[in-house]
Backbone as JSON, one array per atom type, in Angstrom:
{
  "sequence": "MKRKRDSVGYEKDEMLTETTALNLQYNRTFGLDHNILIYDYFKDKTPEAIYEVNLLLKQNIADQNYMNLEQIKKMILYK",
  "N": [[13.26, 0.21, 56.8], [16.47, 0.96, 57.82], [17.69, 2.31, 60.86], [19.95, 4.94, 61.15], [22.97, 4.84, 62.88], [24.45, 6.83, 65.44], [27.69, 7.56, 64.97], [29.7, 8.36, 66.78], [28.62, 7.78, 69.33], [28.32, 5.03, 69.01], [30.97, 4.18, 68.69], [31.9, 4.88, 71.21], [30.44, 3.1, 72.78], [31.62, 0.68, 71.93], [34.24, 1.08, 72.85], [33.73, 1.17, 75.59], [32.89, -1.42, 76.03], [35.3, -2.71, 75.66], [36.64, -1.53, 77.81], [35.3, -2.67, 79.99], [36.04, -5.4, 79.7], [38.83, -5.13, 79.97], [38.91, -4.12, 82.57], [38.03, -6.33, 84.06], [40.08, -8.15, 83.39], [42.24, -6.78, 84.49], [41.58, -6.93, 87.19], [41.84, -9.73, 87.58], [44.57, -10.05, 86.94], [45.86, -8.65, 89.0], [44.87, -9.83, 91.26], [42.48, -8.89, 92.41], [39.2, -8.38, 93.89], [36.17, -9.29, 92.12], [34.96, -6.67, 90.23], [33.67, -3.75, 88.62], [34.7, -1.2, 88.77], [36.39, 0.64, 87.48], [35.24, 0.8, 84.93], [32.68, 1.77, 85.77], [33.36, 4.34, 86.7], [34.42, 5.6, 84.4], [32.45, 5.44, 82.44], [30.76, 7.6, 81.84], [32.42, 9.5, 80.86], [34.39, 11.37, 78.41], [34.87, 10.17, 75.0], [37.6, 10.3, 74.43], [38.83, 10.19, 76.97], [38.05, 7.62, 77.72], [39.31, 6.09, 75.76], [41.98, 6.67, 76.46], [42.12, 5.56, 79.08], [41.76, 2.89, 78.48], [44.11, 2.36, 77.02], [45.99, 2.82, 79.07], [45.28, 0.81, 80.95], [45.84, -1.51, 79.44], [48.63, -1.22, 79.15], [49.47, -1.23, 81.84], [48.7, -3.82, 82.6], [50.31, -5.35, 80.88], [52.85, -4.57, 81.78], [52.73, -5.36, 84.39], [52.08, -3.46, 86.34], [50.58, -2.17, 88.96], [47.96, 0.11, 89.61], [45.88, 2.04, 91.69], [42.36, 3.02, 91.63], [42.18, 5.79, 92.12], [44.73, 6.69, 91.38], [44.68, 6.03, 88.67], [42.61, 7.72, 87.77], [43.82, 10.24, 88.21], [45.97, 10.08, 86.42], [44.66, 10.03, 83.93], [42.61, 12.04, 83.86], [43.7, 14.39, 84.9], [45.95, 15.37, 83.51]],
  "CA": [[14.34, 1.17, 56.71], [17.36, 0.88, 58.97], [18.01, 3.56, 61.54], [21.37, 5.25, 61.11], [23.54, 5.01, 64.23], [25.39, 7.92, 65.7], [28.98, 6.86, 64.98], [30.45, 8.68, 67.99], [28.03, 6.98, 70.4], [28.61, 3.63, 68.74], [32.39, 3.98, 69.01], [32.02, 4.95, 72.67], [29.95, 1.81, 73.28], [32.65, -0.32, 71.66], [35.35, 1.33, 73.77], [33.3, 0.79, 76.94], [32.92, -2.89, 76.07], [36.71, -3.03, 75.89], [36.95, -1.09, 79.18], [34.78, -3.7, 80.9], [36.91, -6.58, 79.58], [40.12, -4.78, 80.56], [38.7, -3.99, 84.01], [38.01, -7.7, 84.6], [41.42, -8.7, 83.24], [43.05, -6.06, 85.47], [41.26, -7.54, 88.49], [42.47, -11.06, 87.62], [46.02, -9.89, 86.91], [46.35, -8.16, 90.28], [44.24, -10.55, 92.35], [41.44, -8.05, 93.03], [37.84, -8.91, 93.86], [35.41, -8.92, 90.93], [34.29, -5.38, 90.25], [33.84, -2.97, 87.39], [34.81, 0.17, 89.27], [37.0, 1.5, 86.46], [34.16, 1.03, 83.97], [31.67, 2.63, 86.39], [33.83, 5.71, 86.77], [34.7, 6.19, 83.09], [31.35, 5.26, 81.48], [30.16, 8.89, 81.49], [33.48, 10.42, 80.44], [34.51, 11.56, 76.96], [35.51, 9.06, 74.28], [39.05, 10.44, 74.56], [39.22, 9.68, 78.29], [37.85, 6.17, 77.7], [40.42, 5.58, 74.95], [43.21, 6.78, 77.26], [42.11, 4.6, 80.19], [41.98, 1.57, 77.89], [45.55, 2.25, 76.76], [46.69, 2.72, 80.35], [45.03, -0.51, 81.51], [46.61, -2.48, 78.65], [50.04, -1.05, 79.49], [49.66, -1.68, 83.23], [48.61, -5.28, 82.6], [51.52, -5.86, 80.22], [54.03, -4.27, 82.62], [52.45, -5.79, 85.77], [52.19, -2.23, 87.12], [49.28, -1.91, 89.58], [47.57, 1.45, 90.03], [44.51, 2.04, 92.2], [41.45, 3.85, 90.85], [42.53, 7.21, 92.27], [45.92, 6.94, 90.55], [44.24, 5.98, 87.27], [41.87, 8.97, 87.52], [44.79, 11.34, 88.13], [46.74, 9.92, 85.18], [43.83, 10.26, 82.75], [41.81, 13.25, 83.89], [44.41, 15.59, 85.37], [47.28, 15.46, 82.89]],
  "C": [[15.17, 1.08, 58.0], [17.62, 2.27, 59.55], [19.52, 3.77, 61.51], [21.88, 5.5, 62.53], [24.43, 6.25, 64.28], [26.76, 7.28, 65.87], [29.79, 7.15, 66.23], [29.93, 7.85, 69.17], [28.33, 5.51, 70.24], [30.06, 3.31, 69.08], [32.6, 4.01, 70.53], [31.55, 3.65, 73.29], [30.98, 0.71, 73.09], [33.83, -0.16, 72.62], [34.98, 0.92, 75.19], [33.22, -0.73, 77.1], [34.34, -3.35, 76.34], [37.12, -2.65, 77.32], [36.5, -2.14, 80.19], [35.67, -4.93, 80.89], [38.27, -6.31, 80.21], [40.02, -4.66, 82.08], [38.72, -5.38, 84.66], [39.38, -8.36, 84.51], [42.37, -8.08, 84.26], [42.84, -6.67, 86.86], [41.93, -8.91, 88.63], [43.98, -10.96, 87.72], [46.57, -9.53, 88.29], [45.64, -8.76, 91.49], [43.19, -9.75, 93.11], [40.09, -8.76, 92.99], [37.16, -8.48, 92.56], [34.73, -7.58, 91.14], [34.45, -4.74, 88.88], [33.91, -1.49, 87.76], [35.41, 1.12, 88.24], [35.96, 1.83, 85.4], [33.14, 2.0, 84.55], [32.1, 4.1, 86.42], [33.93, 6.35, 85.38], [33.53, 6.12, 82.1], [30.71, 6.57, 81.03], [31.18, 9.93, 81.05], [33.53, 10.52, 78.92], [35.12, 10.33, 76.3], [37.05, 9.11, 74.39], [39.55, 9.88, 75.89], [39.09, 8.16, 78.35], [38.97, 5.51, 76.9], [41.71, 5.57, 75.76], [43.25, 5.77, 78.41], [42.32, 3.19, 79.65], [43.46, 1.35, 77.59], [46.34, 2.05, 78.05], [46.5, 1.34, 80.98], [45.82, -1.59, 80.78], [48.08, -2.43, 79.03], [50.33, -1.56, 80.9], [49.6, -3.2, 83.34], [49.88, -5.88, 82.01], [52.76, -5.7, 81.09], [53.89, -4.77, 84.06], [52.6, -4.62, 86.74], [50.81, -1.87, 87.69], [49.13, -0.43, 89.93], [46.15, 1.34, 90.6], [43.67, 3.02, 91.38], [41.8, 5.33, 90.95], [43.75, 7.57, 91.43], [45.56, 6.95, 89.07], [43.51, 7.27, 86.91], [42.85, 10.13, 87.33], [45.57, 11.28, 86.82], [45.94, 10.34, 83.95], [43.19, 11.64, 82.76], [42.57, 14.52, 84.25], [45.82, 15.69, 84.8], [47.65, 16.9, 82.67]]
}
C-alpha cells in the first residue's frame, strides 16, 4: 500500500528544489561565490514566501537586477 503524501509539503519541496536551482543560477549570473544562502533563509518560510522569492529571483535574473539577501528579504517578507 502506498503512503499518501501531504500535497502542501510536497509542493513546498518542489518549490525549494526550484529555489536551489535559481539560487545557483543567480550566483552565476552575478558572479557570486557558490552558496545557497537564499535557499537556507527561505527553506523554513511559508510556501507563499518561497513562491514569491522564486518569482523575484527569475525576474532579477531576466532583468540583470542584482539584490543582496537583505534586499530580497525586505521585498518578500515585509511588503
